[in-house]
N, C-alpha and C positions, 0 to 999 in steps of 0.2 A: 379607441381601437388602434392597435399597433400597426404601423405601416409595414407592408411587406418589404423584405430586403431587396435591393436592386441587384439583378443578376449581372454584376459589373463585368466579369470576365467573359461571359457569353456575349453580351452586347459589344464589348471591346473586340472580341474575337471576330465577329462579323465584319466590323470596320477594318480590322487588320487584314483579313484575307481579301475583302472586296477591293481595298485600295492597293493591296499587293498585286491584284489582277490588273488594276489600272496602271500600276508601276511597270508592269510587263508590256502593256498595250500602248500606252501613250508615247513613251520615248522610242520604242523599238518596233512597233507593229509596221510602221511605214517603211522601216528598213527592210522588213520581211517582204512587204509588197513590192518594193523596188527590186529586191532580189529575184522575185518570181516574174519580173518583166513588166511591171506596170509603170507608166509615166507619171509625171507630177500632176497633170490634169486628172487622170484616173484616180490617183491617190487622194486628191482633193475631193473628188466626187464621192468616193467611198467614205471619207471622213464626214462629209456632209450627210450621207445616208445614216451614219451612226448617230449624228446629232438630230436628224429629222425624225427618227423614231421617238426621240424624247418629247416631241411636240404632241404626239398622239398617245403613246403607250402609258406614260405616268398618269395622265388625266383619266384614261379609260380605267386602268386598274385602281387608281385612287378613288374614283366614283364607286367602283364595285366594292372596294374595301370599306368605305364609309357606310354604304347601304347594306352590306351583309354583316359587318362587324367581324369579318374573318381575315383581317389584314395579315396576320402572321402566316396563316395557311396559304394565302395568296403569294406571299414572299417565298415560301418553300416551293410552291409549284413553279413560280417564275424562275427561280434560280436553278431548279432541276431542268426545265426546258431549255434555258440558256446554255447549260452545260452540254446537254444532249445534242443540240444543234451545232455547237462549236466543234464537235467531233468531226464534222464535215470538212473542216479546214485541213485535217490530216490527209484527206483523200483528194480534194479538188484544189487546183491552182489557176484554172483559166478565169478570165475576168468575169464572165457571165455567172459562173458558179459562185465566185467570191462575192459578187453583188448580192445574190439571193441569200447566201449564208450570212452575210453582214446584216441584211435587213431582218432575217429571222432571229439571229442571235441577239441583236441589239433591241428588238421589240420587247423581248422579255427581260434582258439584262438591265436596260435603262429604267425599267419600272421598279426594280427591287429597292434601290437606295432611298428614294423618297418615302416609300412605305415603311422602311426600317427606321428612318428618321422619326416618323410618327410613333412607331412602337417604342423607340428609345425615350421620347418625351413622355409617353403615357406611363412608362415605368418610373421615370424620374418625378413626374408631377410637381410637387412643391420644391423639389431639389433640382430644378432645371439648370441651376448654375453649375452643376456637375457635368453638364453635356460636353463641354470642351475637354474635360479630363478623360471622357470615354472616346470622344472623336479623335483625340490625338493618337490613339492606337492605329487608326487608319493611316495617319501620316507615317508612323513607324513602319507599318506594313509596306507602304509605298517606298520608303527608303530601303527596306530589306530587299524588295524586288528590283528596284532600279539599280542599286549598287551591285547586287549579286549577279544579275543578268548582264549588266555592263561588263563586269569582270569576266563572266562566262563567255561573252561574245568576242573577247580578245583571243580566245583559244579555240572556240568551237563555232561552227557555222550557224547563221541565223535561222537555218532550216529547223532547228530544235525549238524555236520559239512557240509554235502552236501547242506542242506537247507540254511545255512549261506552263503556259496560260491555262490549259485544260485542267491541270492538277489544281491550280489555285481556284478555278471556278467550282470544282468538285468540293473543295474545302469550304467555300462560301455556302454551298447547299447544305453540307453536313452541320455547320454551325447554326444555320437557320432552323434546321430540324430540332436541335436541342435547346433552342431559345424558348423560354416560357412565355405564355401569353400575358398581356396586360389588359386590365379592365379599365374602362373610362370611369372617372369620377364626375358625374353630371353636375354636382353642385359647384364645381370649380370653374365651369365654363362661363366666362364673362363676355362672350360674343354671341348673343342669341339671334343675330340677323341671319337672313338668307344669304346664300353664297353670292348671288348676283349683286345684292346690296353692298356687300363688302368690296367686291371687285370694282364697282363703280366709284368708290371713294377716290378723290384726286390723288391723295398720298399713296394709295395702293397702286394706282395706274403708273404714277411716276416711279415708284419703287421697282415695278416690273420692267419698265422701259430702261431705267438706269442699269439694272442687272443684265438685261439683254445686251446692251451696248458694251458692258464690261466683258461679258463672255465673247462677244463678237471680236473684241480687240485681242482676245487670247488665241484666235484662230491660227495665226502664223507661228505662235509659240508651240501649241500642242501638235501641230501637223509637221512643221518644217524645222523646228529647233535642232533636233538631232541630226537631220540631214544637212542643215546649215553648218553645224560644228564639224561634221565629217568633211564637208567641202573645204573648210578652213584648215583642215589638217589635224584636228583634235582626235585623240584616240577614243574608243568606245568606253574605256575605263574613266577617262576625264569627263566625257559626256555624262556617264552615269553619276559621277561624283558631283557634277554641277546640278543635275536634277535632285540628287539627294541633299545637297546643301540648301536648296530652296525649301525642301520639306522639313529639314532640321529647323530652319527659321520659323516655319509654320508651327512646329511642335512647341517651340519656346513661347510663341504668342498664345497658343492654346493654354499653356500652363499658367500664363499671366493674365488670362482673360477675366477671371473672377475679380481680381483687384482692379484691372483696367476699367471694367464696367462701372465701378464705383466712382470713377473720376471723370469719365467722359460720356457723352451721349452717344446713342447709336447713330445718330445723324453725323456726328463728328467722325465716328469710325468709318462710315461710308465715304465721306468726303476725303479723308486721309487716304483711304484705300485707292480711290480714283487718282489722286495726285501721285501716289507711289507707282501706280500702273503706268501713268504717263512717263515718268522718269525711267521706269524699267524698260519700256519698249524703245525709248530713245537711246539708252545705253547699249541695248542689243543691236540697234540699227547702226550706230556710229562708232562703237568701241569694241566690236566683237573680236578684233585682232589682239586684244589685251585680256589675258585670263583674269587679271585683277578686277577689271571693270565688269567682266561677266560674272564673277563671284558676287560683286556688289549687287548686280541686277538680280541674281538669284536670292540674295538675302531679302530683297524687297517682296519676294513671294509671301513673306509673313503678312504683308498688308494686302497684296493684290488678290490673294485667296484667303488667308487665315482670318484676318479681321473682317473682311468683306463677307465671308461665309457665315461666321458666327453672328454677325449683326443681322444677316438675312434670316437665319433660323429663329432668332428672338423676335424679329419683326413679324414673321409669319405666325409665330405662336400668339403674339399680341393681336394681330389683325384678324386671324381666322378662328382662334379658340379651339377647344377640343372637338366640338361638333364637326368642324370642317377641316380638321388638321391634316388628314390624308389628302384631301383635295387641295388644300393650301400648299402643302409640300410639293404635290404633283404639278400645280400651276407654276410655282417658282422654278421647278426643274424644267418644265416644258418651255417656258418663255425664255429663261436665261440660257441654260445649257442646250435646249432644243432649238428654238428659233435663232438665238444669238450664236450658238455653236454651229448651226447649219450655215448661216450666212457667213460667219467667219471662215469656215472651211472652204466654202465655194469661192469666196472672194480671194482668199489666200492662195488657193490652188491655181486659179486663173491668173492672179496678179503676180505670182512668183515667177512665172516664165516671161511675162511681158515687162514687168517693172523691176524685178530684182529684190533682194532681201532688204536693202537699205530703205527703199521707198515703201515697201509693204509694212515694215515695222514702224516707220514714221507715220503712215496712215493710221495704224493701230493706236499710236499715241494721240493722234488727233481725235479719234473716236472717244478716247477717255476724257479728253478736254470737253467734248460735247456732253458726255455723261456727267461730268463734274458740274457743268453749268445747269443742267436739268436738276440735279440733286440739290444744288445750292439754292436755287430759286423756287423749287417745287416741292420740297419736303418740310414738314413741321419738325420742331426740335424734340422728337420723341426720345426720351432718355431711358436708361436702364431702370432708373427709379420709378418712372412712369408706369412701368409694367408690373409694379407691385410685387406680389410674392412669386410671380412667374420667374423672376431673375434674381431672387434673393439668395 
């Protein structure tokens, strides 16, 4: 039987617009919150709420997707509801309203990507090595947004930001609507165990803990990096350019990932990513007055996100199989970006005022050292080759 062609551009288009939305939110949303009068503690709390919904929402919707087999329709519903709720930001700017809008929007928005990761892998099946070539369009979308909006904000007020984000959210929904469904191939599932049996495996528990710590360490970067650069006198265009540089490095590593996986194990990728994250946070902590060192720190994003994320996707595919793929992707998102992101946001928000940037980023580096130790002593040498045809 001839395999159905992969809807490359529709899958890529979803990642493009989804991460363009993140490219508008992550570097600049806190600038908007500051503009409407919120302080650093309130900004940290809102960022924590964004992350907290990742603990519940992906697992809830992942369970529904796996048990109904309607993952794509759920993605379409979630992206529509996220867009509709975000419209409220055009009308309300008081802290209480922003809190409720943040919770409502993120509850649906944070559940879409893990489910779409599963849809992409179902489409690719034996060609899962092509994942990074599809996912790189998300990085391109992020660059498009972060560079364009950075330049825009040098000439126009940040009050326009909610409208720009809303357009990108609507485009995510439209691409989800035109994405074709993918059917499971039951004979390919090499992981027949129940979900709890998988989660209880020591290597899976260590994997989840390591990625939680890695995302926790990203807290001060995602929340305060743009504000930090603004305080140091860097323009919005330079700030956007630095964000874009990091994602350019990420794109390069995505393009090379197929060859890289033939030479190194997934465990080695994870360990390298953690070392790179340690160096990156120390550079931002101690060398932020030098644009050259900041550029080097951003190039390390290729490892702190690029290699780390691709390794995680393949590990989830290997650990959870097709039967539990939606729940596996959801669990990864909930523990790492959810619990890790929430803790990183809260600790960064409160620590920023009392400790300052240098100490907060230094603590983030220390968290990565702890994660490296856990990964080094607690993970088996699972290589790309061990995954068989899943990564060929």
